[in-house]
C-alpha positions as CSV (number, residue, x, y, z in Angstrom):
1,M,85.1,44.5,-42.7
2,A,83.4,48.0,-43.5
3,E,81.1,45.9,-45.7
4,N,80.6,43.3,-43.0
5,N,79.3,46.1,-40.8
6,S,77.1,47.4,-43.0
7,N,75.4,44.2,-43.9
8,Q,75.0,43.7,-40.3
9,E,73.4,47.3,-39.8
10,A,71.1,46.4,-42.8
11,A,70.2,43.1,-41.5
12,S,69.3,44.5,-38.0
13,A,67.3,47.3,-39.6
14,N,65.3,44.8,-41.8
15,K,64.7,42.6,-38.6
16,I,63.4,45.8,-36.6
17,N,61.1,47.0,-39.3
18,K,59.7,43.4,-39.5
19,V,59.3,43.5,-35.6
20,L,57.6,47.1,-36.1
21,V,55.3,45.5,-39.1
22,A,54.3,42.7,-36.7
23,L,53.7,45.3,-33.9
24,V,51.3,47.4,-36.1
25,I,49.6,44.4,-37.6
26,L,49.1,43.1,-33.8
27,L,47.9,46.5,-32.6
28,S,45.6,46.6,-35.8
29,L,44.1,43.1,-34.9
30,A,43.7,44.4,-31.2
31,L,42.2,47.7,-32.0
32,G,39.8,45.9,-34.3
33,V,38.8,43.1,-31.8
34,T,38.3,46.2,-29.2
35,L,36.1,47.9,-31.7
36,W,34.0,44.9,-32.5
37,Q,33.6,44.1,-28.7
38,F,32.9,47.7,-28.1
39,F,30.0,47.9,-30.7
40,D,28.8,44.5,-29.6
41,L,28.4,45.7,-26.1
42,R,26.9,48.8,-27.2
43,K,24.3,46.7,-29.2
44,T,23.7,44.4,-26.4
45,A,23.3,47.5,-24.0
46,A,20.8,49.0,-26.6
47,Q,18.9,45.6,-26.7
48,R,19.5,45.4,-22.7
49,G,17.8,48.7,-22.3
50,S,15.0,48.0,-24.7
51,E,14.2,45.0,-22.8
52,I,14.4,47.1,-19.5
53,E,12.0,49.5,-21.0
54,I,9.5,46.9,-22.1
55,M,9.7,45.1,-18.8
56,A,9.1,48.3,-16.7
57,D,5.9,49.0,-19.2
58,E,5.0,45.5,-18.5
59,R,5.4,46.0,-14.9
60,G,3.4,49.4,-14.8
61,E,0.4,47.2,-16.8
62,L,0.6,44.4,-14.4
63,Q,0.2,47.1,-11.7
64,N,-2.5,49.1,-13.3
65,E,-4.4,45.8,-13.8
66,L,-3.7,44.7,-10.1
67,E,-4.9,48.1,-8.9
68,Q,-8.0,47.7,-11.3
69,M,-8.8,44.3,-10.0
70,L,-8.4,45.7,-6.1
71,N,-11.0,48.5,-7.0
72,E,-13.3,45.9,-8.6
73,L,-13.1,44.0,-5.2
74,D,-14.1,46.9,-3.1
75,T,-17.1,47.0,-5.5
76,M,-18.1,43.4,-5.1
77,E,-20.9,43.3,-2.2
78,T,-22.3,40.2,-0.8
79,A,-24.3,39.4,2.3
80,N,-22.6,35.6,2.0
81,D,-20.1,35.1,5.1
82,S,-18.1,32.4,3.2
83,M,-17.7,34.7,0.2
84,K,-16.7,37.6,2.2
85,V,-13.9,35.6,3.6
86,E,-13.1,34.4,-0.1
87,L,-12.9,38.2,-1.3
88,S,-10.5,39.3,1.7
89,N,-8.3,36.4,0.8
90,R,-8.1,37.6,-3.0
91,K,-7.5,41.2,-1.9
92,N,-4.7,40.2,0.5
93,E,-3.2,38.0,-2.6
94,I,-3.3,41.3,-5.0
95,E,-1.8,43.5,-2.7
96,D,1.0,41.2,-2.0
97,L,1.4,41.0,-6.0
98,L,1.4,44.8,-5.9
99,A,4.4,44.5,-3.4
100,K,6.0,42.5,-5.9
101,V,5.6,44.2,-8.9
102,K,7.6,47.2,-7.5
103,D,10.4,44.8,-6.4
104,K,12.5,44.7,-9.7
105,D,14.4,41.4,-8.8
106,F,10.9,39.5,-8.6
107,A,10.3,37.6,-11.9
108,I,8.1,39.3,-14.3
109,Y,6.7,36.1,-16.0
110,K,5.8,34.9,-12.3
111,L,4.1,38.2,-11.8
112,R,2.2,37.7,-15.3
113,K,1.1,34.1,-14.5
114,E,-0.4,35.0,-10.7
115,T,-2.2,37.9,-12.1
116,K,-3.5,36.0,-15.1
117,T,-4.6,33.2,-12.4
118,L,-6.1,36.2,-10.2
119,R,-8.1,37.6,-13.2
120,T,-9.5,34.3,-13.8
121,I,-10.9,33.9,-10.4
122,M,-12.2,37.3,-10.0
123,Q,-14.2,36.6,-13.4
124,G,-15.8,33.5,-11.2
125,Y,-16.4,35.7,-8.2
126,V,-18.5,37.9,-10.4
127,V,-20.6,35.2,-11.8
128,V,-21.0,33.5,-8.3
129,I,-22.0,37.0,-6.6
130,D,-24.2,37.9,-9.1
131,S,-26.0,34.4,-8.6
132,I,-26.0,34.9,-4.7
133,N,-27.5,38.5,-5.1
134,T,-30.0,37.1,-7.4
135,L,-31.0,34.4,-5.2
136,N,-30.8,36.7,-2.2
137,V,-33.5,39.2,-3.9
138,G,-35.7,36.0,-4.3
139,L,-35.3,35.2,-0.9
140,R,-35.7,38.6,0.5
141,N,-39.1,38.8,-1.7
142,E,-40.2,35.4,-0.3
143,N,-39.2,36.4,3.2
144,A,-41.2,39.6,2.7
145,Q,-44.2,37.8,1.7
146,V,-43.6,35.5,4.8
147,R,-43.3,38.2,7.0
148,S,-46.5,39.8,5.6
149,T,-48.4,36.6,6.0
150,L,-47.1,36.4,9.6
151,R,-47.9,39.8,10.6
152,E,-51.5,39.1,9.0
153,E,-51.6,35.6,11.0
154,R,-50.2,37.4,14.1
155,S,-53.0,40.1,13.8
156,R,-55.8,37.5,13.4
157,A,-54.4,35.7,16.3
158,K,-54.2,38.7,18.5
159,E,-57.8,39.6,17.3
160,L,-58.8,36.2,18.2
161,Q,-57.0,36.4,21.6
162,Q,-58.8,39.6,22.4
163,T,-62.1,38.1,21.7
164,N,-61.4,35.2,23.5
165,E,-60.1,37.4,26.5
166,N,-63.2,39.6,26.3
167,L,-65.5,36.4,26.1
168,S,-63.5,35.0,29.3
169,S,-63.9,38.3,30.9
170,K,-67.5,38.4,30.2
171,V,-68.4,34.8,31.4
172,A,-65.9,35.4,34.3
173,L,-68.0,38.5,35.1
174,A,-71.3,36.9,34.3
175,S,-70.3,33.8,36.5
176,R,-69.9,35.9,39.9
177,L,-72.0,36.0,42.7
178,D,-73.9,38.8,43.5
179,V,-76.0,39.7,46.7
180,S,-78.9,41.7,47.8
181,E,-80.9,42.8,50.8
182,V,-78.0,43.1,53.0
183,R,-78.6,43.9,56.4
184,V,-76.1,44.3,59.3
185,F,-76.7,44.3,63.1
186,G,-75.0,43.7,66.4
187,V,-75.6,40.6,68.5
188,N,-75.5,39.9,72.0
189,V,-75.0,36.6,73.2
190,K,-77.0,35.1,76.2
191,R,-75.9,32.3,78.7
192,D,-77.9,29.9,76.8
193,M,-76.0,30.6,73.6
194,T,-79.1,32.3,71.9
195,G,-78.4,35.7,70.6
196,K,-80.4,39.1,70.6
197,E,-80.1,41.6,68.1
198,I,-78.9,45.0,69.2
199,D,-77.3,48.3,68.2
200,R,-75.2,49.2,71.4
201,A,-71.7,48.7,71.0
202,R,-70.9,47.9,74.4
203,R,-73.3,45.1,74.8
204,T,-72.1,43.7,71.1
205,D,-70.7,40.1,71.1
206,K,-70.8,39.6,67.6
207,I,-71.6,41.8,64.1
208,R,-73.6,39.7,61.8
209,V,-74.2,40.4,58.1
210,C,-77.2,38.7,56.5
211,F,-78.1,38.9,52.8
212,K,-79.5,37.0,49.6
213,L,-77.1,35.2,47.5
214,N,-78.7,35.6,44.2
215,E,-79.4,33.1,41.5
216,N,-77.0,32.9,38.9
217,R,-77.2,30.0,36.3
218,V,-73.8,30.8,34.7
219,A,-71.9,30.5,37.8
220,K,-70.4,27.2,38.8
221,A,-72.4,25.0,41.3
222,G,-70.3,23.5,44.3
223,S,-68.6,25.0,47.6
224,K,-68.2,28.6,47.9
225,P,-66.0,30.4,50.4
226,L,-67.5,33.7,51.4
227,Y,-65.7,36.4,53.4
228,L,-66.5,39.1,55.5
229,R,-64.1,42.0,56.1
230,I,-65.1,44.8,58.6
231,I,-63.0,48.0,59.3
232,A,-63.6,49.6,62.6
233,P,-63.9,53.6,63.1
234,D,-60.6,53.7,64.5
235,G,-59.3,51.9,61.0
236,N,-58.3,48.6,62.5
237,I,-59.5,45.3,60.9
238,L,-61.6,43.4,63.2
239,T,-60.2,39.8,62.8
240,A,-61.2,36.3,63.9
241,E,-60.3,34.4,67.1
242,D,-57.3,32.6,65.1
243,V,-55.8,35.4,63.4
244,D,-52.8,33.7,61.9
245,D,-55.3,31.7,59.6
246,S,-57.6,34.5,58.9
247,R,-55.8,35.6,55.6
248,F,-57.3,35.7,52.1
249,E,-56.6,36.7,48.9
250,F,-58.9,39.7,47.2
251,N,-58.2,42.5,44.9
252,G,-55.1,41.2,44.0
253,G,-53.6,41.3,47.3
254,K,-53.6,39.5,50.7
255,G,-55.3,40.7,53.8
256,Y,-57.3,39.7,57.0
257,Y,-60.9,38.6,57.1
258,S,-63.3,39.1,60.0
259,G,-65.9,36.1,59.2
260,K,-65.8,33.3,56.6
261,K,-68.5,30.6,55.7
262,E,-68.3,27.9,53.1
263,V,-71.7,27.8,51.2
264,E,-73.0,24.8,48.9
265,Y,-74.0,26.8,46.0
266,N,-76.7,25.3,43.8
267,Q,-77.2,28.2,41.4
268,S,-80.3,29.0,43.1
269,E,-81.0,32.0,45.5
270,Q,-80.5,31.1,49.0
271,E,-80.2,33.1,52.3
272,V,-76.8,33.5,54.0
273,C,-75.4,35.0,57.2
274,V,-71.9,35.9,58.2
275,D,-70.5,36.7,61.6
276,W,-67.5,38.4,63.2
277,A,-67.5,37.0,66.8
278,K,-65.7,39.2,69.2
279,P,-62.3,37.2,70.3
280,S,-61.7,36.2,73.7
281,N,-59.0,38.7,74.3
282,Y,-60.7,41.6,72.9
283,G,-61.7,44.5,74.7
284,E,-65.3,46.5,74.5
285,V,-66.4,46.9,70.8
286,L,-66.2,50.8,69.7
287,P,-69.3,52.7,69.0
288,G,-69.2,54.4,65.5
289,V,-69.3,53.7,61.8
290,Y,-68.3,50.2,60.5
291,Q,-67.4,49.7,56.9
292,L,-68.2,46.1,55.8
293,Y,-67.2,44.3,52.6
294,L,-68.4,40.9,51.4
295,Y,-66.2,38.6,49.3
296,A,-67.0,35.5,47.2
297,E,-63.7,33.9,46.6
298,D,-61.4,36.9,45.6
299,Y,-63.9,39.8,44.4
300,E,-66.2,41.9,46.2
301,M,-69.7,41.3,46.1
302,A,-71.0,44.2,48.2
303,A,-70.0,47.1,50.3
304,V,-72.2,48.5,53.4
305,S,-71.6,50.7,56.2
306,Y,-73.4,50.4,60.0
307,E,-73.2,52.0,63.1
308,L,-73.1,51.0,66.6
309,K,-74.2,53.2,69.2
């Protein structure tokens, strides 16, 4: 009986030992696996850290390259409107990429690809802008020559115009009519419509101006309107009977004339008289000094004074 118990205890102890050995083996295996996973994770973490550091360095390089490209864009100068729009668009793209570089969730390979594409475009812009600037320099030089030529032509044209104007002015002056031997007197009209020369204001019915219209071979022949303008001693203009129709242009303005006569000028000397006839509703003619002016068309030929007593 005692021997059976002893055998059972030995078997039980042996069984326990086997279990403990199995547990030790399992724990050792678990520990080995755990240590292997730990070192593997450590290695992976180290590799990952190295990759992150490399990516950070590459992002930094991309950022520097993009900033350099942005600076290069700022130095590119062109007067071409289309190229200005292109440069502005590229600048916006670079600024957008710079924002993506700082975003660590954005794939680095995409950044690298887009940066490379922009760099290629930028190199093309440099060539295009150099060509445009070279062309613009040539055009500016050509335009400067054209402007210089135009200035010379304008100067010659202005000189020619001035010469023509001077000649025209001289011809215009030379073609003007002039008078000589101007004589003024009052006229008293009799019942038989004949007239008597007087110098008394109260008996004056007309003021007559007679003169010689001198020869002028430069002046055009034909009908010429001659005007007489008389300023009375009181400063008023002596007007014709029909006041509404007695205005003419002279000295750049308009005014009333006192008498008018249309003569047929044939470039030779001729005697002419022009009258101011006292209107029917006019009172007595004032005594005093009268100022008289003779005009051919719109310019003055002579100015004289005459006194009625």
